[in-house]
N, C-alpha and C positions, 0 to 999 in steps of 0.2 A: 818690601818693608815699609815704603810712603803707602800702596794701599791701606793694609791692616791699619797704621794707627791713622787714616783721617774715617775707618768702622766705629773707632775707639770713641769717636769724637763726637760722631753721630749719634750714638748708643745713649739711652735714657731711659727714667726711672727714679722712684722715690731715692735717695740720698739716708743715709741709718738717721740722721738729726731729722730727716720730713719722718720720718716712722717714726719717730721719740715723741714728738710732739700735736701727732696725730693722736696717738696713745695715750699721751697727759689730757687733748681735750676729751675723749670719752673716756678715758677714767673720771675724771672730772664731773663733767653730763651726767654719766653712772654714779657718781657719790651725790650729787644732789638730786638726781631722780629717786634714788633712795632714801631720803634722810623729807626728799616732800609727800611720797605715796601713801605713807601712813597719815598724812594731816590730810593729804585727799580719799581718803576709804575711811577714816573717820566722820570727813562732813557728810557722804555717802549713807554713815549711819544715821546721823541725824537728818537725814532725808529724810531716810526710810523711816524712822521716827517720830518725826512730825505729821506723817502720814498717819503713821495707825493712830498717834494720837488724836486726830481730829474724826479717825474715823471709827472711834472707838467712845469717842466721849460729848457728852450731849456740854455742859457746863466746863468750864476755861479753870475749871478745881479737877476738875476728873482729866482732863486732857493733862495738865501740867503731873495731874496721880501718874496716868498712861505713859506719860511721856519718860517720865521719873523709874517706871519700871521698868521701860525700851533702855533706857539708858547703863539701869543696871546689868544687865543682861547681856549687854551689846558694849559693855565697857570705857563708853562716853567719859570721857573723865576735862572736856575743854569744855562744855556748858552741860547747863545744871537745868532741872524743871522750872526754877527763878529766873531764866536769862530769856523765857517762854515771851514772843511778845504776838501775843490774842489779841484781835480787832473781830469788828464784826463790817467787814468792808462792804461785801455781798447781800448783804442780808443773814449772811448764817456765819459761823467762827473761823476763822481766817490765823492758821496757825503761822509764821514767821519769828525768823532767829538772821544775826546778824556775831561777828563776832572777827578780830585777828586774831593771823594763826604766829608767830613769829619762831622759826624757825635758824638757829645757828647754823653758821656754814665751819668759820676758822676764825681766829684771831679776834676781831670787835666785827667780823662779818659776818650778817645776817638776813635771811632772805623774811620778807612778810609778804604774807597771805591774807585778803580781809574774803570771810566767806560771807553767803546769803543765801536761807533759801527761805521759801512759802509756798505753802499749799495755796496760794491765790495767784490763778493766772497773771493778772494784771500784773501782780506783784512781780513776777519772777521773768516778766517782759524785760519792764522797767531797769529790774534789779538792787529795787530799795522799796522795803514798803512801805502803806498805804498811810495814806495820812491821817488816820481819825484813831480814836481815843481809845486806850487799852481799855479792856475790860477786866477785874476782878472778881 
């Protein structure tokens, strides 16, 4: 009887409360992921849109129009063609975009993500648009 009691004390494992805590943490991460993924997906569509606009437009106005059409097709609602920053940093027109997206989590708690994208490789490396004048 004493030997079997000793084996019971040595047995280990996760308690019910421990398992519930782990499941709650996984659920919280899953909910946050489901709220963040659509904004990241829209960001990727914006980046693809500015690349297409740069390739198809010769003038800033043509680039804005091209992005506007791409935004309409891809249901981009966060920014518009007016929010594009078009500069001539490398001798050719480069398009940049920067915006913040606020994602409400629960109550008065929100997650803010600052998105930035550019067709200029130098701006992508630094994470900021180049310091040049904006073209209209």
